[in-house]
C-alpha positions in Angstrom: 69.7 208.4 60.2 70.4 204.9 61.3 73.1 203.1 59.4 73.4 199.4 59.2 76.8 198.1 60.0 77.8 194.7 58.6 79.5 192.6 61.2 81.5 189.6 60.0 79.8 186.3 60.7 81.8 183.9 62.8 83.8 181.3 60.8 82.3 177.8 60.8 84.1 175.5 63.3 86.8 173.4 61.8 85.8 169.8 61.8 87.9 167.7 64.1 90.5 165.5 62.5 89.5 161.8 62.3 90.9 159.9 65.2 93.1 156.8 64.9 90.3 154.7 66.1 88.0 156.0 63.3 90.7 155.3 60.8 91.0 151.7 62.0 87.2 151.3 61.8 87.2 152.6 58.3 89.9 150.2 57.2 88.1 147.3 58.9 84.9 148.2 57.1 86.7 148.2 53.7 88.3 144.9 54.5 84.9 143.3 55.3 83.4 144.8 52.2 86.2 143.4 50.1 85.9 139.9 51.6 82.2 139.9 52.3 81.6 136.5 50.6 84.0 134.9 53.1 81.6 136.0 55.8 78.4 135.4 53.9 79.0 131.8 52.9 79.2 130.5 56.5 76.4 132.8 57.5 74.0 131.4 54.9 75.2 127.9 55.8 74.5 128.7 59.4 71.0 129.8 58.6 70.2 126.7 56.6 71.7 124.5 59.4 69.6 126.3 62.1 66.4 125.8 60.0 67.1 122.2 59.4 68.0 121.5 63.0 65.0 123.4 64.3 62.7 121.2 62.2 64.6 118.0 63.3 64.4 119.0 67.0 60.6 119.7 66.8 60.1 116.4 65.1 62.2 114.4 67.6 60.7 116.2 70.6 57.1 115.5 69.4 58.0 111.8 68.9 59.5 111.6 72.4 56.5 113.2 74.1 54.2 110.9 72.2 56.3 107.9 73.2 56.5 109.1 76.8 52.7 109.2 77.1 52.5 105.7 75.9 55.1 104.3 78.5 54.2 100.8 79.8 52.4 101.0 83.1 52.5 97.3 84.1 56.1 97.3 85.3 58.0 100.2 86.9 61.3 98.7 85.6 60.0 98.6 82.1 58.8 102.2 82.4 62.2 103.3 83.7 64.0 101.5 80.8 61.6 103.1 78.3 62.1 106.6 79.7 65.9 106.0 79.8 65.8 105.2 76.1 63.9 108.4 75.5 66.5 110.4 77.4 69.2 108.8 75.3 67.3 109.8 72.2 67.1 113.4 73.3 70.8 113.4 74.0 71.3 112.3 70.4 70.0 115.6 69.1 73.4 117.2 68.3 73.9 120.1 66.1 76.0 119.6 63.0 79.3 121.4 62.7 79.5 124.5 60.5 81.7 123.5 57.6 81.7 125.5 54.4 82.6 122.5 52.3 79.1 121.1 52.7 77.7 124.0 50.8 79.9 123.2 47.8 79.4 119.5 48.1 75.6 120.1 47.7 76.3 122.3 44.7 78.5 119.6 43.2 75.8 117.0 43.6 73.3 119.2 41.8 75.7 119.9 39.0 76.6 116.2 38.6 72.9 115.4 38.4 72.2 118.0 35.7 75.1 116.7 33.7 73.4 113.3 34.0 70.1 114.7 32.7 68.4 114.6 36.1 66.5 117.6 37.6 65.3 116.1 40.9 68.3 117.2 43.1 68.2 120.7 41.5 64.5 121.0 42.1 65.0 120.0 45.7 67.7 122.6 46.1 65.3 125.2 44.7 62.6 124.2 47.1 65.1 124.5 50.0 66.1 128.0 49.0 62.7 129.1 47.5 62.3 132.4 49.3 65.8 133.7 48.6 65.6 132.6 44.9 62.3 134.3 44.6 63.7 137.5 46.1 66.6 137.4 43.5 64.1 136.8 40.7 65.7 133.5 39.7 64.3 131.6 36.7 66.1 128.3 37.6 63.1 126.4 38.9 61.0 127.5 35.9 63.7 126.3 33.5 64.1 123.0 35.3 60.3 122.5 35.0 60.5 123.3 31.3 63.3 120.8 30.8 61.4 118.1 32.6 58.4 118.7 30.4 60.6 118.5 27.2 62.0 115.2 28.4 58.5 113.7 28.6 57.8 115.0 25.1 61.2 113.5 23.9 60.1 110.0 24.9 56.6 110.6 23.5 54.9 110.4 26.8 52.4 113.1 25.9 49.7 112.4 28.4 52.1 112.7 31.3 53.6 115.8 29.7 50.2 117.5 29.6 49.5 116.5 33.2 52.9 117.8 34.2 52.3 121.1 32.4 49.0 121.6 34.2 50.5 121.0 37.6 53.9 122.6 37.4 54.0 125.0 34.4 50.6 126.6 34.6 51.4 128.7 37.7 54.3 130.3 35.8 52.0 131.5 32.9 51.4 135.0 34.3 55.2 135.7 34.3 56.7 133.6 31.5 53.9 133.1 29.1 55.9 133.4 25.8 58.5 130.8 26.9 55.7 128.6 28.1 53.9 128.8 24.8 57.0 127.9 22.9 57.8 124.9 25.0 54.3 123.5 25.0 54.3 123.8 21.2 56.8 120.9 21.2 53.8 118.6 21.6 53.1 119.4 18.0 56.6 119.8 16.5 58.2 116.8 18.4 61.9 116.1 18.8 62.6 115.3 15.1 61.5 118.7 13.9 63.7 120.9 11.7 62.2 124.1 12.9 65.1 125.8 14.7 63.1 127.6 17.5 61.8 124.2 18.7 64.7 122.0 17.6 67.1 123.7 20.1 64.8 122.8 23.0 65.7 119.1 22.5 69.4 119.5 22.2 71.9 118.4 24.8 73.3 121.9 25.2 70.2 122.8 27.2 71.6 120.8 30.1 74.8 122.7 29.9 72.8 125.9 30.0 71.0 124.7 33.1 74.4 124.0 34.8 75.5 127.6 34.0 72.2 129.1 35.4 72.6 127.0 38.6 76.2 128.2 39.1 75.1 131.8 38.6 72.2 131.5 41.1 74.4 129.6 43.6 77.1 132.3 43.5 74.5 135.1 43.8 72.8 133.3 46.7 76.1 133.2 48.7 77.5 136.5 47.4 80.3 134.9 45.5 81.9 135.7 42.2 81.7 133.1 39.3 85.5 133.5 38.9 87.4 132.3 41.9 88.9 135.0 44.0 92.4 133.5 43.7 92.2 133.8 39.9 91.1 137.5 40.2 94.0 138.3 42.6 96.5 136.5 40.4 95.3 138.3 37.3 95.5 141.6 39.0 99.2 141.0 39.6 99.9 139.5 36.2 98.6 142.6 34.5 101.6 144.4 35.8 104.0 141.7 34.5 102.5 140.8 31.1 104.6 142.1 28.1 105.0 140.8 24.5 108.4 139.4 25.6 106.6 137.0 28.0 105.1 135.0 25.1 108.5 134.3 23.6 110.5 131.2 24.4 113.3 133.2 25.9 111.2 134.4 28.8 113.3 134.3 32.0 112.6 131.5 34.4 112.3 134.0 37.2 109.2 135.5 35.5 106.0 133.9 36.7 104.7 134.0 33.1 107.3 131.5 32.1 105.0 128.9 33.7 102.2 127.5 31.4 99.5 127.9 34.1 100.2 131.6 34.6 100.4 132.2 30.8 97.0 130.6 30.3 95.6 132.8 33.2 97.0 135.9 31.6 95.7 135.2 28.0 92.7 137.5 28.2 94.6 140.3 30.0 96.1 143.4 28.2 99.8 144.1 28.1 101.3 146.1 30.9 101.6 149.8 30.1 105.2 150.9 30.9 105.7 154.6 31.1 109.5 154.1 31.2 111.6 151.5 29.5 113.1 148.8 31.7 115.7 146.5 30.4 116.9 143.4 32.3 120.1 141.7 31.3 119.6 138.2 30.0 122.8 137.0 31.6 122.9 138.5 35.1 119.1 139.2 35.4 120.0 142.7 36.7 118.4 145.9 35.7 120.3 147.9 33.1 120.5 151.6 33.8 123.0 154.5 33.6 125.3 152.8 36.1 125.1 149.5 34.2 124.3 150.6 30.7 123.1 148.2 27.9 125.5 147.2 25.2 124.5 146.1 21.7 126.4 143.3 20.0 126.8 143.3 16.2 124.1 140.6 15.9 121.6 143.0 17.6 121.3 141.3 21.0 121.6 143.5 24.1 123.4 142.7 27.4 124.5 144.7 30.3 128.0 146.2 30.4 128.7 144.5 33.7 128.0 141.0 32.2 130.1 141.7 29.0 133.0 143.0 31.0 133.1 140.0 33.3 132.9 137.7 30.2 135.7 139.5 28.4 138.0 139.3 31.4 137.6 135.5 31.4 138.1 135.1 27.7 141.0 137.5 26.8 138.7 140.3 25.6 136.3 138.1 23.7 132.6 137.9 24.1 130.3 135.0 23.2 126.6 135.7 22.6 124.8 133.2 24.8 121.9 133.1 22.4 123.6 132.6 19.1 127.1 131.5 20.0 128.7 134.3 17.9 132.1 135.5 19.2 133.0 139.2 19.1 135.7 141.5 20.5 134.6 143.6 23.4 135.5 146.7 21.4 132.7 145.9 18.9 130.0 146.6 21.5 128.0 149.8 21.1 126.3 151.4 24.0 122.5 151.9 23.8 120.7 154.7 25.6 117.4 154.2 27.4 114.6 156.7 26.8 
């Protein structure tokens, strides 16, 4: 009778430990992922610059070729001068430098125009970035068109408003029909209506709303956050420093939250969660611990033993509270214990 004998299967091979090079690559990838917007902004700017320069180069080259074919034939000197000017024109085709600030200057011009109740620069920006805005399902261009329609209604230019709606709003009907119907109804309700759903379409707040939408789409387009990265990093550090004591007038000058700007930045942040109590002496700014224990004065204020001993040596055993001015004997101090 045959008997089956179980043989132990070989153990799976131990995966090799990651090399130092792999570790460096991983850290580099994490760093790039964290700061991706610092790379994406110049990349998107480069793409826009390449497209613009490509169109400009094609236009200039076509003009040069057309002009070269029409060179004067009656005089060789005139022809040479003409061709020399064309060569100089070709040398003038220079590529613009890649500077991130141009991206933000364009955004500022759009925001300034919207704050001045003008939509043309914003519509031009939408046309320049049409494919990417469509990919991100942006409604900015549609909202700008609606606002321009409302402005025609506001000045009672109804014929131009209807013509504008047929040309620029009708193509959006299949996607935003409800909003389109509500806006076109302003032809009936007019700007002096008391009906809330239509009255709000004529308010100045609509322009502020367009500014906010543009900022969101601009940041999404370049992979940026609405909140500046510097603010985010500062708030991350301030969460470890914010305590109820920081809002009092006696906040030490060494504490960053003693500055108004940092306090304002830390307003929406929660207080730091301290698992262990930490006391810092008001006089010496040193940490109070078992080697430098806290001492409580009769008026309730706490200072380090080191600070009070130094003060008593200079004043014949007397201690003056720096906050209230009360004078006590050093023997009146009571030690406090930190839990």
